[in-house]
C-alpha positions in Angstrom: -13.7 -63.5 26.0 -14.8 -63.9 21.8 -18.5 -64.5 22.0 -19.9 -68.1 21.0 -23.1 -66.8 18.9 -23.9 -70.2 17.9 -24.7 -70.8 21.7 -26.9 -68.3 22.0 -29.2 -70.3 19.3 -31.7 -72.7 20.8 -30.3 -76.7 19.3 -33.8 -77.7 18.1 -33.3 -74.4 15.9 -29.6 -75.4 13.9 -31.2 -78.2 12.0 -33.9 -76.4 10.4 -33.5 -75.3 7.3 -35.6 -72.3 5.5 -37.8 -71.8 2.5 -35.5 -72.1 -0.2 -37.7 -70.0 -2.3 -38.0 -66.7 -0.6 -33.5 -67.0 -0.9 -33.9 -67.2 -4.3 -36.5 -64.7 -5.1 -34.4 -62.2 -3.0 -30.9 -63.3 -5.4 -33.1 -63.4 -8.4 -34.5 -59.9 -7.2 -30.8 -58.1 -6.9 -29.7 -59.0 -10.1 -32.5 -57.4 -11.4 -32.1 -54.3 -9.5 -28.7 -54.4 -11.2 -29.9 -54.7 -14.3 -31.1 -58.2 -15.7 -33.7 -59.7 -17.5 -34.7 -62.4 -14.8 -37.9 -64.8 -15.7 -38.9 -65.9 -11.9 -40.4 -69.2 -12.0 -39.3 -70.3 -7.8 -42.2 -68.2 -6.7 -45.3 -71.0 -5.6 -47.5 -67.9 -6.5 -50.8 -67.7 -9.2 -49.9 -65.0 -11.2 -54.1 -64.3 -10.8 -55.4 -61.7 -9.2 -58.1 -63.3 -6.2 -61.2 -63.7 -8.0 -63.4 -60.5 -7.4 -66.2 -61.2 -4.8 -63.9 -62.2 -2.8 -62.1 -59.1 -3.2 -64.8 -56.5 -3.3 -65.9 -58.6 0.0 -62.5 -57.7 1.3 -63.4 -54.1 0.4 -67.1 -54.1 2.1 -65.9 -55.5 5.2 -62.6 -53.2 5.8 -65.2 -50.5 5.6 -67.7 -52.3 7.7 -64.6 -52.3 10.6 -64.4 -56.2 10.1 -61.1 -55.1 11.5 -61.0 -56.3 15.0 -60.4 -59.9 16.6 -62.4 -62.5 15.8 -62.3 -65.8 18.0 -59.3 -68.3 18.4 -60.6 -70.8 15.8 -62.2 -68.5 13.4 -66.1 -67.1 12.7 -68.7 -69.5 12.5 -69.7 -68.1 8.9 -66.5 -70.0 7.6 -66.1 -72.4 9.2 -69.4 -73.8 7.9 -69.3 -72.4 4.8 -65.1 -74.7 4.8 -67.4 -78.0 6.1 -70.2 -77.3 3.5 -67.9 -77.2 0.6 -65.9 -80.6 1.9 -68.8 -82.3 2.7 -70.3 -81.7 -0.9 -67.4 -82.9 -2.9 -66.3 -86.2 -0.7 -67.9 -88.8 1.7 -67.4 -86.9 4.9 -69.3 -86.0 7.4 -67.2 -83.0 9.2 -68.3 -80.4 11.7 -67.9 -77.1 11.9 -66.5 -77.1 15.0 -63.7 -79.2 14.1 -62.6 -76.9 11.1 -60.1 -74.1 12.7 -59.0 -71.6 11.0 -55.3 -70.2 10.1 -52.9 -66.9 8.7 -51.8 -69.7 5.8 -51.7 -72.8 5.5 -48.4 -73.3 6.7 -49.6 -72.0 10.2 -51.9 -74.6 10.5 -49.0 -77.5 10.0 -47.2 -76.2 12.8 -50.1 -75.8 15.1 -51.1 -79.8 14.5 -47.7 -80.8 14.5 -46.4 -78.6 17.5 -49.5 -79.7 19.7 -49.6 -83.5 18.9 -46.0 -84.2 18.8 -43.5 -84.7 21.6 -39.4 -84.7 21.6 -38.2 -88.2 21.3 -41.4 -88.7 18.5 -40.9 -90.0 14.7 -43.4 -88.1 12.0 -42.4 -89.9 9.2 -42.9 -87.1 5.6 -42.1 -87.8 2.0 -38.5 -86.5 0.5 -38.9 -84.6 -2.0 -41.3 -82.7 0.3 -42.5 -79.2 1.4 -39.8 -77.8 3.6 -42.4 -77.0 6.2 -43.0 -80.8 7.5 -39.6 -81.4 8.3 -39.0 -77.7 9.7 -42.4 -78.1 12.3 -40.6 -81.6 12.8 -37.8 -80.8 14.4 -39.2 -77.4 15.9 -41.4 -80.2 18.1 -37.9 -81.9 19.2 -39.5 -84.8 17.2 -37.3 -87.3 14.9 -38.2 -86.4 10.8 -38.2 -89.7 9.3 -38.1 -89.2 5.1 -39.3 -91.8 2.8 -38.0 -91.3 -1.1 -41.0 -90.5 -3.6 -39.5 -92.0 -6.4 -39.6 -90.9 -9.9 -40.1 -94.2 -11.3 -43.3 -94.4 -8.9 -44.2 -90.7 -10.6 -43.2 -89.3 -7.2 -45.6 -91.7 -5.0 -45.3 -93.4 -2.0 -43.6 -97.1 -2.1 -45.9 -98.1 0.3 -44.0 -101.1 1.7 -41.3 -98.7 2.4 -43.0 -96.3 3.8 -44.8 -99.5 6.2 -41.0 -100.2 6.9 -39.9 -97.0 8.3 -43.1 -96.9 11.2 -41.1 -98.1 14.3 -43.1 -97.5 18.4 -41.4 -94.1 18.6 -43.6 -92.8 15.2 -46.4 -91.0 16.2 -47.7 -89.3 12.8 -47.2 -89.3 8.9 -47.1 -86.6 6.7 -48.8 -86.8 2.9 -48.8 -84.4 0.3 -51.2 -84.8 -2.8 -51.3 -83.0 -5.2 -47.9 -82.5 -4.2 -44.6 -79.7 -3.7 -41.8 -79.9 -5.6 -43.5 -82.9 -7.9 -47.0 -82.4 -9.2 -46.9 -85.9 -7.9 -50.4 -87.6 -7.0 -51.7 -89.7 -4.6 -54.5 -92.9 -6.1 -57.1 -93.7 -3.8 -55.7 -97.3 -2.9 -52.5 -95.8 -1.8 -54.9 -93.9 0.3 -56.6 -96.8 1.5 -53.1 -98.4 2.2 -51.9 -95.5 4.3 -55.5 -95.4 6.2 -55.0 -98.7 6.6 -51.4 -98.6 8.2 -52.2 -95.7 10.9 -55.5 -97.9 12.6 -52.7 -101.0 12.1 -50.6 -98.3 14.9 -52.3 -95.9 15.8 -51.0 -93.1 14.0 -52.2 -89.9 13.4 -51.8 -89.0 9.5 -51.5 -84.9 7.8 -52.6 -84.6 5.3 -51.8 -81.7 3.0 -54.4 -81.0 0.3 -53.9 -77.4 -0.5 -53.1 -78.1 -4.1 -56.7 -80.4 -4.2 -58.5 -78.4 -6.4 -55.7 -77.8 -9.1 -55.3 -81.3 -10.9 -54.9 -81.8 -14.7 -56.8 -85.0 -15.2 -59.2 -86.9 -12.7 -59.8 -85.2 -9.5 -57.3 -86.8 -7.1 -59.0 -88.8 -4.5 -58.3 -87.2 -0.6 -57.9 -88.8 2.8 -61.3 -87.5 3.5 -62.4 -90.3 0.5 -61.4 -93.3 3.1 -64.0 -94.5 5.6 -63.5 -94.1 9.0 -60.2 -92.2 9.4 -62.2 -88.8 11.0 -60.5 -89.8 14.3 -57.1 -90.0 13.0 -56.7 -86.9 10.3 -55.4 -84.1 10.2 -56.1 -82.0 6.5 -54.7 -79.0 5.7 -56.3 -77.0 3.5 -56.6 -73.0 2.5 -57.0 -70.1 -0.2 -54.1 -69.2 -1.4 -53.5 -71.2 -4.3 -57.2 -72.3 -5.7 -58.4 -68.6 -5.0 -54.8 -67.0 -6.1 -54.9 -65.1 -2.1 -51.2 -65.7 -0.8 -51.0 -62.6 0.8 -54.3 -62.8 2.2 -52.8 -65.7 4.6 -56.0 -67.4 5.0 -55.4 -71.4 5.7 -57.2 -74.0 7.3 -57.5 -77.4 9.0 -59.8 -80.1 9.9 -58.6 -81.4 13.2 -60.0 -85.1 14.8 -62.3 -84.1 18.1 -59.5 -84.7 21.0 -57.1 -82.9 19.6 -58.9 -80.4 18.6 -58.4 -78.0 22.2 -54.7 -78.1 22.1 -54.3 -77.1 18.8 -56.5 -74.3 19.3 -54.4 -73.0 22.5 -51.7 -73.2 20.0 -53.2 -71.4 17.7 -54.4 -69.0 20.8 -50.7 -68.2 22.4 -49.0 -67.9 19.0 -51.2 -66.3 16.5 -54.2 -65.3 19.1 -56.8 -65.1 15.3 -57.0 -64.9 12.3 -57.9 -61.0 10.5 -62.2 -61.0 10.7 -61.9 -59.5 7.1 -60.1 -61.6 4.9 -62.2 -64.3 6.4 -65.4 -62.6 5.8 -64.3 -62.3 2.5 -63.1 -66.2 2.3 -66.5 -67.5 2.2 -67.0 -65.6 -1.5 -64.7 -68.5 -2.5 -67.9 -70.6 -3.0 -69.8 -68.3 -5.2 -70.1 -69.7 -8.5 -68.5 -66.7 -9.9 -65.3 -67.5 -8.4 -65.9 -70.9 -8.6 -65.4 -70.6 -12.7 -62.6 -68.3 -12.0 -60.6 -70.7 -9.8 -61.8 -73.1 -13.1 -60.3 -70.7 -15.5 -57.1 -70.5 -13.9 -56.3 -74.1 -13.7 -57.1 -74.7 -17.4 -54.3 -71.9 -18.5 -52.2 -73.4 -16.0 -53.0 -77.0 -18.2 -52.5 -75.3 -21.1 -49.0 -73.9 -19.9 -47.9 -77.5 -18.0 -48.3 -79.2 -22.2 -46.4 -76.6 -23.3 -43.7 -76.3 -20.6 -43.1 -80.2 -19.8 -43.4 -80.7 -24.0 -40.7 -78.4 -24.3 -37.7 -79.7 -21.3 -38.2 -82.7 -22.6 -36.8 -81.6 -26.3 -33.8 -80.4 -24.4 -31.2 -82.8 -24.4 -30.1 -83.7 -21.2 -33.7 -83.4 -19.4 -36.2 -85.3 -18.9 -39.6 -84.3 -16.8 -42.3 -86.0 -16.1 -46.1 -85.0 -16.6 -47.4 -83.7 -13.2 -51.1 -84.5 -12.9 -51.8 -82.1 -10.0 -50.0 -78.3 -8.8 -48.0 -75.6 -10.7 -44.7 -77.3 -10.3 -42.7 -79.7 -12.4 -39.7 -81.2 -11.5 -37.2 -82.1 -14.5 -34.5 -84.6 -14.0 -31.2 -83.4 -15.2 -28.7 -85.4 -14.1 -27.8 -86.4 -18.2 -26.4 -82.2 -18.1 -23.4 -83.4 -15.8 -24.5 -80.8 -13.3 -25.4 -80.9 -9.6 -29.3 -79.6 -8.6 -27.8 -76.4 -6.7 -25.5 -75.9 -9.3 -27.8 -76.5 -12.3 -30.3 -73.6 -10.4 -26.9 -71.1 -9.6 -25.5 -71.1 -12.8 -29.4 -71.1 -14.5 -30.4 -68.0 -12.5 -26.8 -66.1 -12.9 -26.3 -66.9 -17.1 -29.6 -66.9 -18.3 -31.8 -65.1 -15.9 -33.9 -68.3 -14.9 -34.9 -67.9 -11.4 -35.6 -71.7 -10.3 -34.7 -73.6 -6.9 -32.6 -77.0 -6.7 -34.2 -79.9 -6.2 -32.2 -80.7 -3.0 -34.3 -77.2 -1.8 -36.8 -80.0 -0.9 -34.3 -82.9 0.6 -31.6 -84.9 -0.2 -33.4 -87.2 -2.8 -34.1 -84.3 -4.6 -30.5 -84.2 -6.0 -30.5 -84.5 -9.6 -33.9 -82.0 -10.1 -34.8 -78.8 -10.1 -38.6 -77.3 -9.3 -39.7 -74.9 -12.0 -43.5 -73.1 -11.2 -45.2 -72.6 -14.0 -47.7 -70.0 -12.2 -46.4 -67.8 -15.0 -47.6 -66.1 -18.6 -47.0 -68.6 -21.8 -44.6 -65.9 -23.1 -42.5 -66.1 -20.2 -42.1 -69.7 -20.1 -41.5 -69.9 -23.9 -38.8 -67.2 -23.3 -37.2 -69.9 -20.3 -37.7 -73.1 -22.6 -34.9 -70.6 -24.9 -32.6 -69.9 -22.0 -32.8 -73.4 -20.1 -31.7 -74.4 -24.3 -29.1 -72.1 -24.9 -28.1 -72.7 -21.6 -27.9 -76.4 -21.5 -26.0 -76.4 -24.7 -23.1 -74.4 -24.0 -22.2 -76.4 -20.9 
């Protein structure tokens, strides 16, 4: 009797996709192993070192033996530091009790969705968008409801369309600003409207603000700038992007009081807790020296963004908006005559530039590719030349 492998896999997992960035990284790395020159623009990771005060504190706490379990919600000192930092930046009154720490912001996204969403519920999320939202929704047995982000609207929600997608089964709206993969930023009026919809329909809001400190104009609005929403808002953030701490695996959430026990219970039953020494070290991210290091990194990203966007817009068949936040470009490549997947695959194999197809972020990403400019300026300039040569010879 032939073994039916598919029958062994949970049905809820059969429609879940992984992050294409890691698949592309594997392909690109294999080509490098074969001797090819590859420019990596596929991974969303700062090419800077973690601020020195954080590194030194991490080493110190390792030597002091901070290598044992921490409380499930995180150590109090870090939770209090996070609350103070956010309260100083927003007209909010965050209680450290409602700050939860997880190994990475993605774990916080999953913890929130798994703890509050039931099978049969609907969750609205942006498309193109970070793949973890759809994956977490499907793994909870709920129905993902994609709302298209239009280039003509600078990749912000069409709020009328968002309102139309709300049904009696809707439980949550997931938002991300500044946004991966587009770099789009929601305005304060956008956030007020989303909060109004959430109040009217008694919905939760999951606001992923992992790129909140990486911006190139005025500071982006946060859902925390909207009054009287803490009772229905789950804010996700972390240390990975702005402090170049991706490998430290350290994220956090601000959650409503009534949801906190369930979310904490999910964390307890999955990862138990977050590494103690990384949490103690992260407190040093809020020091003036670490803040200056982060600001200098963003300034360099700003310079790279401008060079890269201008270069892409000078290549026939490519059009690219200038993102207001994060460190990604999401150029429109429909003018080349290739579909997103074809463009990304051929750009890797023929030109040695690793990127992601826009469809890695949802069906509405067709016609686009995502490029990370978290790479050195010389590498970005080399990538531009390779892309230009590739497009010219199509």
